[in-house]
N, C-alpha and C positions, 0 to 999 in steps of 0.2 A: 299840448293840453294831456296828449296822452302820456308822455313823461310825468307828467305830474301825477296821473293815475298810479302807474305803477308804484311810485314813491311811497302814496298814499296805501296801496294795498300792500307793501313788505312792513311799512310800519303797522297796520294792523296785526298780521300775521305775526309780528315781534312782540305785540302786545297781547295777543291770546297766548303766546308760550311764556311770557312773564305771569300770565296770570292764572294759568290750571298747570297742575304738576302732573296731569293724566293725560294720554294721548289717546284718540280712539279712532279706528278705522269703521266707517258704515255706521257709527256712531258718535252722536255730538254729548254723550254723558258716559265716556268712558268708567268703569269701576273698578282699575287699578291702572297701574303705571302705563300700561298698553292694552287695550282691550279691542280684539278683530270680532266684529258681526257678521256673519255668514249673510250671505246673500237671501237666505228662505231661514231667518232665527226661528230655531228649536224645531224647525221641519226638516224636510231630508236635504241631505247632500246635494251641493249644484256642483257639477264636475270642475268648476274653477273656484270653489271654495278652498280655504286654507292657506300655508305659506311656504314657500320651498325656501330650504334651508341649504348654504353653498355645497356642493356636490364636489367632491373630490375623490381619484381612485389610489390616493396613498396618504398616509399622515406619517409613518416611521422615517419620513427624511427630514422632518422639522418639527421643533417643539411648539405649544401654542402659546398665546401672550399672556391670557389670563385665565383664573379658574372659571368655568362654566362655559367657556369657548365652546360651541357646537359646528359640527359639520355632517353631512351624511357619506358615509365611504361606499362606493359604488363596486369595489372588489376587493378578494382578499389581499390582506397585508399582514403576514405573519399571523399570529394567533387572533387577529381582529377579521370578522365577516363583515357583508356586507350589513349596512345598517345604520343607526345614528351612533357618532362616537363623540365624546366629551374630554376636555383637557381638566384632569383633576389638579392641577399645580404642577405636578410629576411627570405624569405619564399619560398617553391617551388611553382610554378606557369604552368598553363597551355601553352603552347606554341600554338598561334593561335584559331580557333573553328571552328563552322560549317559555309561552305560556304553560304552565300547570294546571291538569284537570284532574278530577278525581279518577280519571280512566288511565293516568300516568301511574298510578300504585298498584301493587300487589302484595301478597303475603305467602309464606310458605307454613306449612304445616309443621307445629301445632298451630301458630297464628291463623287465623282468617279475615278478610277484608271486604268491604261492601263499598264498592265502588258507584254505590248509586247515594249512599249517606257518607261516606268518608270514615266508616268507623271501623277501627281493629279490635279482634276481641279474640280472645283463647279459652278453650275449654277445659275442663277436669279432666286428668290423666284417668285413665282405664286401666283393665288387666291387659290390654292389648294396644293401649291408644294413648300417645303422647300427651301431655297436657300441664297444667300446673297441680301444683300438691295442695291439698288444703289443709288446713287447721289438724282436722279428724284424720285425716291421713296419717298428717306426721306424728300427733298422739299414740297412734297405731304401733308406728314405726319406734318411737322413742321408746315405749313399754315394753317391745319385744328386745332392745339392747338391754334394758334393764332387768328383763327376765333371763338373761343369759347366767350360767350357773358353769365353776371351773371346779377341776380337779386341783390335787398337790401339785403345786410348781409353779400355777397360774395366776395372776389376780388380776382384778378389773377397778382400776382407781381413775376416778374423773374422764370415765369413756375411754381411759386407755388400757389396753389389755399388755401384763407384760409377764414374761418368762422370766422366772425368779433364779437365781445363780442356785448351782448344787452347795450343799452343805454336808457335814459329816452324817446326818441324820436326814438329809431330803436328798433327793436323786435332781431337784429341780425340772420337774415336768417332762423329764426326759427318760421314758420306759427302758430298762437294762433288762436283757435277758440273761440267761446262765450263762457265764463265761467270762462276761465284762465289768470291770470295777469302773467307779465314779470318786474321784477326791474331791477333798472340800472345795478346791478352784474350780471343779468342772471339768476336769482331765478326765477323759474316758480314756481307759488301758487294758490291754489284754495280759490275762496273768499267765503265768510260764506254763501251766498245767494244758491250755487250749493251743494246740497245735496245728488243725486243720480246720480251713473255713472252706464253705461253699460259697460263689457267687450269683448272683442271676443279674438282670439289667435294671434292678431296682436298690440294689445294696448288698451286704454282707451278712450272712446267717451265720453263727455259730455252729460247728456239728463236732459228733464225740472225736477228742483226740486220738491221734493213731500214732504216727511215727515222727511227728514233729515237722513235715513240709506244710506248707501254707500252700493252698491250692486254688485259684479263681479260674471260672468257667468263663468262656466269652475270649474274646480277640481285645488286648491292646495295642492300639496304634503306636507306630514308630514315634511319634511326636510326643509321646508319652511315656517313652521307655519301654516299649513292648517291642513286638518282632511284626506285629498286624497278621501272624498266622496262628491256625486252630489246632495244630499238633505238633507234637515236637519230631524235628527232622530224622533221618537215618543217619546212621553212624558214618561221619565222613562227610556229610553234606556241609557244604559252605553256604551261608546265608549272604545275600549283597541286595544293596538296595537296588529300586528301579524310578526312584522319586516320589513313589507313595507308600510302596510296602515293600517288607523284606521279602527275596525269592529265593527259593532254594537251587542251590548248584549241587546236582547229583554227584557222587564221587566219580574220580574218574579210573583208569585203570592203573595196574600198578606201575609205578616208574613215572606215570606223568607229574607235572607240576603245574602250579596255578600260575597263569599267564595274565597280563594287563594288556588290554586291546586300545586304550587310549582312552581319554576322556568322553564320555557319554556311551562308553561300548559296554556291554557286560564282561566280566571276567569269565574266562575259560580253562578249560582243561587242554593243555599241550604236551607231546613226547619231547623230551630233552633230547639234544643231539647228542650222540656218542658215536666214535670212531669205530671202523671198522676196516678189518685187510683180508685180505686174500693174498696166500703166494704159492705158486708152484716152482719145483728148481729140476734139474736134471741129476740124477743119483747115477745112473749108468754111467755116463762120457762114453756111448759108444755111437753115437751119429757121426757120420763122415761128410764132408761138402767139399767137391772138387771144382775147377775153375769152370767146367764146361756146363755144370750144371744150372749155373744161374743161381738166382735167390731162391731161396727155400726155408718152410718153417723149422724154426729150431724147437726140437721135441724135445721141450723142457715138460716132463710128465707126472713126477711125483708131486704130489699134494702136500701141503706143509698146513699151515695154518689158513683156514677157508671157513670165516663169519659167515652167517646168515646175510643172504643179500648177494650173493656171488654163485658161481657154477664154475669148479675146475673142468676143463678136457683136457686131452691130447695136445699140449702145447698153447691150449688157449685158456683165457678166464671172460666169463660170461658175465655183466655189469644186470643186476635185477632191477635197481631204482636209479632215476636219475639224480643228477648232481656232479658236485666238483670231487675231482679225485686226484691225487699224486701216483702216476704210474713211472715205476724205476723196472728197468731191467739190466741186467748183468751177464755177459758173455766171457767165459774163458775156455780157450780153445789150443790146440796144439798142433803144429807142422808133422805129416809123417812122410814127407818127402823132404831128403836133405838138401834143400833152398829156399832163399829167401822167398816169404809168403805176407801177404796182407787180406787181412777178412775186414770185409763190410757188410754193418749191420742196421736192422732199422724197425722201427716200431709200427704197427698197420691196426685200422679199427676198421672191422667189417670190410676186410682186403683191402683198405685204402691206406697208402703211405701218410704218416703224423709227420709234417713239416716240424724240422728243428728235433728229429732224433735219431739222427745217423750217428753213429759211431763205428771206429777201426780198431783193430789188433794188427801188431807187428810181429812177424816170426822169422828170427835169423836165419836158423837151420836146426839141425839134431842137436847141436850142444846148446842151445838158447831157444828151444822150441814154444814156448808158451807166451799166449798175450791176453791181458784182460780189460775190458771197456766195459764200464757202467753209465747210463743214461739215464736222468731223471726228466720227467715231462708233468706239468699241472695242464689237465684235462677238463671241458664240460662235456658229461658222457651222458648218454639218452639210456634208456632201459633198453635193454638186449642187447646193447653194444657188445661185440665179442674182439677182445685183445689177444694179439701175437705177435712174436720177434720172428723177423726173416733174416737170412744170413747168407753171403756167398764170397766166393776166394775170388780178389780183385784181381790179381794178376792175369796177364792176358796169357801166358805160356801154363803148361798143366801143374797145379800144385792141389795139395790135399791138406783140409783140416780137419780135425777131429775133437770134440768138445771133451773136455776135462771132466771127470767126474766129481759132483757136486761143487762144479766151478760156475754154472748159469742157473739165474733164476728171473724170475716176471713176477712183481709184487704189485699190487694196487691196493690206495688208502683212500678211504671215504674222509673228505674235509668238511 
């Protein structure tokens, strides 16, 4: 019996579906395809009124199946925020948006806005306030333009102001003072009898012709062909750039030369190298030295050429300036005893022997008594260094040697 009841109920439901094209919930007379009536029709909402749309936390992972498909997004998904999302046939879109009220709008002067009525307005412009320009204001402005008048060289056509070109009889609106000519093509030229101009910050003003020089007051920058200086430098001054202007390098002393100090450094004056010498020699030839005496200073005492930078003494030369020098000594001696003898010599600086400067003379006897030795050495000397030559008889038994007149010398040359 129960089975038959269920069959009858299903047939009645099928019949109802076939007979009605609308579906109603909580109503027997739906007014649309689907009508849902709340628990309190037309009254306050009940906590269980409404419908629940499918809730998801992501829609970017899949496309919809048909247009108007509706879901509720519960979390941010790309540019979509929580809310109702529908499929438009191509992409998921947000349904609706934030509600706008009159208070959402505002305006900046000269516009004004009433957030109670939603009306925007703009006031008329005044002497110190922005606003709209009335027709009366426009007519006043337009009449002022039409009232403009123009002198020779300017015309007003269709609200366009034009500077006319110069002609043989018209200067084309350019006022020319004494000393300037305007050609028919508008070229302005200076006649040959005007040879001097003075210039201020605003231009050139012709002055009385003088001697033919054109003088401009002020400073012309180097980038425009000037020097950046306000006066003519003294005779012998060199102008050199510092990256901004030309700086004067005052004249050096006589004989100095202009020297480059490398990229990025200014030029300077320097004194060129000049060689200098000092020489002393033995004119008398009277000094004798024997075996027992040991080394003794050779008395080369006559000054020959002694340039500045040296001081000649009794058998010595003193250096004034430090530097590199070529030092040469020459000793000529003669044996006074009728026997063989050998002389030994050396150069000293400040009383100390100079390595590599030893020299020797050999003397046979009275028949062949003389011998000469010459030694040259390159030395780095300090200021106030003292040079001298020492000599002795080398033999172990008594022998005596004597310098030969004009045969011995000490010479120093600056390199």
